N, C-alpha and C positions, 0 to 999 in steps of 0.2 A: 617388310621386316618380320612380321609375324610368321609369314610362310617360310622364310629362311630359318627362323628360330625353330619352328616345328620340325623342319627337315634336319637341322643340326641335332636336336634333342632326340628325335627318332632314331637317327643313325647311332647316336651315343648309346641309347638303350639297346640297340641291336648288337653293337660291339661288346657291351657289357654282358648282355645275355649270352653271346657266343663265348665269352670268357668263362662262364659257368660250365659250358660244355667242355671247353679246353681244360678246365680244372679237373673234370671227371676223367678225361683222357690222360691227364698228367699223372694220375695215381700209379705209383710203382715205377714211373719213368723219371720223375724229378720231384723232390720234396718241396713243401710249401715255401720255406724261407729261402731256399736256393732259388726257386722260381721267382720269388719276390725281388731278390737282389739282382739276379741276372736280367730280369725284365727292364729294370731301371738302368742297368749298364747299356743294354741295347738302345733304349730310348735316348740316353745321353749321347751315344755314338752317332745316332741319326741327327740329333740336334747339332752336334759339332760339325757334321759333314754338310748339312744343308742350311742351317739357320745361323751360323756363326756371325756373318756380317750384321744381321739384324740384332743379335744379342750384343755385339760390340757397340752398336748404335745406342742401345738402351742401358749400357753399362753404368753410366752415372746414376740413373734411377735405381738400378738393381743394387749398386753399392750402398746407396743411401737407405734402402729398405731391405737389406739382405736378410735380416732376422725374420721379418714378417714373411718373406717369400719362402724361406727355408721351412718355416713352420707350416705354411700351406702344404708343402710336400710331405712333411713328416706326419701331419695329421690327416689331411685329405687323401693322400696317396698311399702311404705306408701303414699308418695306424689302423685305418679301417680294414684293410685287407688282412693284416696280421691278426686282428681281433676275430675276423670272419673265419680265417683258416683254423685258428685255435678253437673257436666255438664249435666248429663242426666235428671236433674230436670228442665233444661231450653231448651234443644235441643233434637232432635230426635235420635233414635238409628242409623238410616241411616246416619245422619251427623257424628255421633261418629265414625262409621266404616270407612267412607271415610277419616276422619281426622287422624285416627290411621294409615291408609295406607301410610301416609307421613313420618312416623318414619324412615324407611330405607333410604329415600333420605336425611333426616336430619343427619343421621349417616354418609352418604357419605360426606356431606358438612362439618361437624365438623372434620372428619378425614382429609379432604383436608386443612382446615384452620389451624388446630393445628399441623398436621404432614406432610402436603403436600403429603398425600397418594391419588393418583389419581385413580378414577374409570375408568375401561376400557370402550370402546364403547359398548362391549357386556354386561357389568354390567348395564350400563344405559339402554340399550335395554331390558335386562331382568327385571329390575325394572319396566319399562314402561309396559311390558307385564303382570307382576303380578298385577300392578295397574289396568289394564283393567279388570282382573279377579275380583278384589275387587269391581270395579264400576259396573260390571255386577250383582254381588250379591246384592249390595246396591240398584240398580235401578230395580231389578227383571227383568233384561233383556231389559228394556226400557230406553235408555239413555236420552230420552226427559224428563223423570221424574226428572232428576237431575237439570234441569233448574228451577223447581218449589220449590227447597229447599230454605229456608230462614235461614240466619246466624245471630246469636244473641250472648248474653253473654256466653251461654253454649258452643258455638263454639269457642269462645276466650279461654275459660278454657281448651277445648280439645287441642287447639294449644299449650298452655302452657304445658299440660300433655305430648304431643308428644315431646316437647323440653326437658322436664325433663327426659323422658325415653331414648331418644337418647343420652343425655349427660351422663346418668348413664352407658349406654352400652359402650361409648367411654372411659369413666373414668376407666373402668375395666382394661384398659391398664396399669394404674398406681398402680394396686392393689399390696399390699406387697407380699413377698414370703411366703405365708401361704397356707396350704392344704385347700381344699374346705370345710372340716368340720369346721375349725376355721373361714373361711370367712363367711359362711352361718350363723353360730351361732352368731357371732358378728353383722352381718347385721340384722338378725332376732331380736336381742335384740334392735338394733337401730330402727327397724320398730315398735316394741311394744312401746318403749318410746315415739316415735313421734305420735303414734296412740292414746295414752291415753288422751292427751288434746282434740283431736277430739271427743273422746267418751264422755267426760264431756260436751263439747260444744253441742253435740246432745242431751244429757240428760237435759241440762239447757233449751233447747228449747221445751222440752216435746215431742220430736220426737223419742226418743229411744224406740225400740221394742226388748224385750229380747226373745231369741229363744224358740220356742215350739219344739215339736218332729221333725217336718220338718226342722225348723230352725237349730236345732242341727245337723241334717244330713248334711246340707249345710256347717255349721261351720267346721265339721270334714273333709268334702271333701276339703274345701278351705284351711284348716290348713295343710293337708298332701300333697295334690297334687300341686295346684298352688303356695302355699306359700313356700313349702319346696322342693319337688322333681323337680318342674319346674325350680326354681331358681338355683338349683345345676346343672341341665342339661344345662341351658342357659349359665351359667358361664363357664362350661366346653366347650361348643360349641364355645364361643367367644375365649377362650384360644386356641382351636385347629385350627380354620380356620380364626380368625380375625373378627372384628366387622362389616366390610362392608358386608362380605359374610353371617355371622350369622344373621344380621339384616333383610335380605330378607325373612327369614322364618316367621317373624312377620306377613307378608301378608297372611299366611296360616291360621291364627287364625279365621277370619270370615268364612272361608270355613269349617273348622272343626266344628265351632259353629253351622253352618247351618245344617250340616249332623247330628250332635248330637241332634239338635232341632227336626229333623225328627224322629230320633230313640227314644228319651226319652220323648218328650212332644207332639208328634203327629202332628208336622207341616208337610206340604206337600212338597215333593221333586219335583222340576221342572227341565225341561231340562236345563234351564239357570244355575242352580246350578252345574250341571255336566260340562257344558261348562266353567264356571268360575273356577272350580277346575283344569281343563286342562290348562287354561291360567296361573294360579298361579304356578302350577308345571312346566309348560313349561318355564315360565319366570325365575324361579330359575335355571333350567337346562341350559338355555342360559347364564345366568350370571356366572354359575360355569364353563361352557365350555370355555368362553372367559375371565376368570379372569386374572388380571395381576399377575406376579410372585413376590408376596411380602411376607415378613416374617409375619406370623400370629401375631396379636396383643395379 
């Protein structure tokens, strides 16, 4: 089970890291809220095409817990990305990466406050080591550069985004007894419903950019991989090993994003990227080695 969970969560981080690269490619080809809305339309079309029989099977549970499932989508799927996209209009990508790295610690805190689930010393050490890896990536290997960062309204939005996603992760503990097909279908519908007002808000401001050929490629990628497959794999990973352990894999996202930036858009790979990757993987290994014997959430 652990090996499968590690695989699921690593692939999740890979797809989410690639989503950052896709977001860079999308600039000028499709606007953020158009992308957010269209990606969930694509995801729902795929669900209707391939998963409808399973969703029908789970319909009684979905109908009973419809509000909870819609809120999973509204907060975990749409709110986080909307806050992220908006924050990047005010703050730097470096700041955003650093602030996302705090999500695993927020998960630890929420689990302790709500359920008295304690993180072991090894888990705290492992989190710290992964955070060093993220900081190495964000500072390009020069920690003195971090002192020059300025925090503003965008950084406050990123902190809210981190709280939202950590809360979503912990809240999966209360998900109803429904198969992943029904959970993702209902959450994706909630994500689309919550994205539509943002779409019209962007349209009213004259900021909407509808996708061209490149934009559609990004929309299709986002709708299939980060929106659908990643969410399925993340939910399964949390089910299998618990929120504390699964959350640590979030710190692998900027590492995968960096590697894919080198491969896909020609950015330069530096020695500090390799060192950062070793820190992130080492931190996860330390946390797993010394994890407390708790029942998975």
